[in-house]
Each structure stands twice: as C-alpha cells, then as structure tokens.
N, C-alpha and C positions, 0 to 999 in steps of 0.2 A: 550336292544337289544338281540334277541334270536340267539344262535349259535348252529348249527347242528353238533353233534359229531357222526362220522361214525364208529370210532374204539371202541373197548371194553375198558371200564374204569377199570384200575388196581389199581389206588391209587388216593388220592386227598389231598389237603392241603388248609387250610383256612388262608388267609393273612389278617392281621390287616390293618386298614386305615393308621396308622402312620408308617407302615413298610417302611424303606428306599428303599427297592427293588422296591416299587411301583412308586417311584418318578422318573420323567424323568430327564435326565441329564440337568442341567442348562447351558445355553449358556453364556460363560464368555467373556466379551468384555475387551480387554486389552487397557489401557490408557497409552499413551506415557509419560515417566517420565518428570517432569519439568526440563528445562535447569538450570544448576547450575552456580552460579556467581563466576567468578574468583576475586581475590583481586584487580587486575588492569585490566581495560577494555580499548580498543581503540575505539574511536568514532569520530564523526564530529559534528560541531556546525554550524547551518544555521541561517541567519538573515532574518527576515521578517519586512518590514516597509510598513505599509499601509497609505494611505492618510487620513484615518479616525482617526488616533491617532498620537500624538506627540512623542510617545515612541515606539521604536522598540521591536520586540519579538525575542528571541533567543531560537532556538530549538536544543537540544543536543540529538543525538542518539548514544548510546554505543552498541558495538557488542561483541559477544562471538564467539570463534573459536570452531566449532563442528568437531568431529572425527579427532582430532589433530594427525598429524603424519601418516595419512592414505591417500590413493589416493582420498578418498571422503572428505578430509578436506575442509571446507568452513566457511565463516563468515556469521552470521545472527544477526539481531537486538536482543538485550536483554532488553533494557529499553530506555525510552524517558523522557526528562525533558524539560519543557518550562518555560522560565523566562522573566519577563518584569516589568518595573516600573509602568505600567498601571495596577491598581488593579481592574479595572472594570470587567474583565473577570476571576478573580482569581478562583472562585468556580468551574466553568465548566472546566477550564483549568486543575485544580487538578484532577477532575473526569476523564477527557479525558486521561491524562497522566497515571493514575493508571490503567485504563481499557486497554489502548493500550499496556502498559508494560506487563500486565498479559497475553494478547494475544501473545505477542512476546515470552514469556517464555513457553507458551504451545507447541511451536514448530509447525511443519506442515506448510501448505500453509497460509501465512499471507498477500498475495498480494490483497486479497479482501478488506482489509482495505482502500487501495488507492481509489478504486472505490466508496466505501461507503462514505468516507470523502469528496471526490471531488463532490459528488452529493448533498451536503448540501448547501442550498441557504438562504441567510440572507433576511428576509422579508423587511428590510429597504433598500435593494439594495446592489449590489456588488460594485466593484471598479476595476480600471485598474492599474496594477502594472507597474513598470518601464520596458519599452520595448513594452508596448501597450497590454499586455495579460490581458484579463478580468478574474477576480476572483469573483465568486458569493458569497463568504464569507471568513472569516478568517479561518474557519474550512477547507474549500476547499483548501486553500493555504497550510495549515498544511499537508493535504493529498498529495499535490504535492511535498512537501519537503520529505515526507516519500517515495514517488515514486522515486525521484531523488536519494535518499540514497540507495534504493533497487537496482536501476540500477547500481549505482557505485560499489556495492559489488557483482554484478552478479546474484541477485535473481529475477530480472525482465529484460525483454528486453526493450530497449528504445533507444533514439537517443542522449544519452549523449556522447559528444565528437565525433559526427557523422561527418566524413570527408566530405561527400557529401553535408550535410547541411551547413557546414562551407564554402565550396566552393561557394555555392549559395549566401550566405551572402556577401562574398567577391566580387562576380560578381555584385551583386546588388549595392554595394557601389561604384564600379567602373563606372557603367552605370547610376545610379540614384542619386549618392551622398552619403555622410556619414550618412545622416539622412533618408535613404531609408525606414527603418523599421517604423520610426515615421510617414511617409507619407502613410503607407499601409492601406488597407481596412481590415475589420474583417474577420477572418477565420471561415468557417462554422464548421470545425472539432474541433479546440482547443479554439476558441473565441478570439485569439490574433489579435490586429490591426497590422498585419504584412504581409498581402497579397499584393504582388507586381507583376508586369507583366514582365517576363523575356522570351525573344525569343518567343513572341506572346503567352505566356502561363502564367496563374495565378499560383503563387507559394507562399506558406506561409513560411516565413523565421524563424518562431518560431518552427513549428512542422514538416515542410517539405512536407505537403500535397500539391499535384499538380493535376490540372485538366487534365494534359496531361500524367499522369501515372508516 
C-alpha cells in the first residue's frame, strides 16, 4: 500500500520483523478461578425411583459458600454424586457426574444444565413418576432434581413451596377428592397427569399452569 508523505523527511529508522514494538497488544481473556473445596460441605440427597428398575437412585448435591461474610454471600453447587445398586447405567452415570461437577466448579451461570438434561429423551420411551408427571428419561429426571436443588438455594426461580399452588391442591382435594391429581389430564406445559378443572378453569396441580391466567 502506497502512503503519500507531504512533510519533509528529517530522519528514518528500519524496524526488524521480530521487533516487539511492531506487535499488536494481545487481547487477554481472564478466566474465573475454579471454586475451591472446603473440608466439609453441606448438601442434599434426593431419591429417584423409576418403574423401569427395582433399585432406587440417590443423587447427592453438595454446595460451597461463595463470598463468605459479605453481602453477596450465597450457596452454589460444587459437586454431584449418583449412587444405585443397579449397575446397568454405571458408566454413563460416572461420566455425567464428573462432567456436571466440573461445570459446577467453573462457576458462572449453570442453569443451562437443567434445560439440556431435561431435553434428553429415552428412545425406549419414558415413564410416569409418582404423582402422574411424565419423565422422558432418567437423565431428564436428574435434570429436574438439579432444578429443584437450584430453586431451593435461590439460584433459579421456581414454584418450590409455592403457597398459591399448595392452595390450589388443597382446593382440588376438597372439591374432587384426595386422589384429584391421579384423576387429572396431561398438562401441555410440564407433561404431568395433573390437570383438573377448578372454578370452570383447567389448572395443573403440578406446575400451576392455568388457561385462565
């Protein structure tokens, strides 16, 4: 490329190709440090029992406290363990727990895990869990467990311990009987067999979805 010089040349300098002054400043991307593990962690254990297996699956999620002693103090998952007497799924369960735990320790937004896991469908077909909610796969139910845990520690918004939903369930039991949920139709939103008619309006007693707003 030709450059026109209008001023008088008073001096010049030849720069070598390997001269550091010719190099553009590199863009440095800072990676957040991995979360460190305390000697003792608090956590919760959840039980999964599917109709496809005689043995239950136990999921333990341990949390670490971040920014301890500051206004921004909060809990977040650090690791996950899955245990079962059923060895059929041992290999992929080990892989899943290691990858999920690694994502937990990376920090940042981990809520995408819920959506990804709950979107996994078993080609052999899913199953209905207790209460009538449809699960497309064991992996999807593991995703739901992680979702419930994130809701319980405040990392996700959800309807855990939702007073309005509990009131609707109580109303349904009074009007339709104690087995109201078992008699329900399938919900288009969450897939649970828990849609009943209350006050001339269809309402899901599992997720709270209502056609009347």
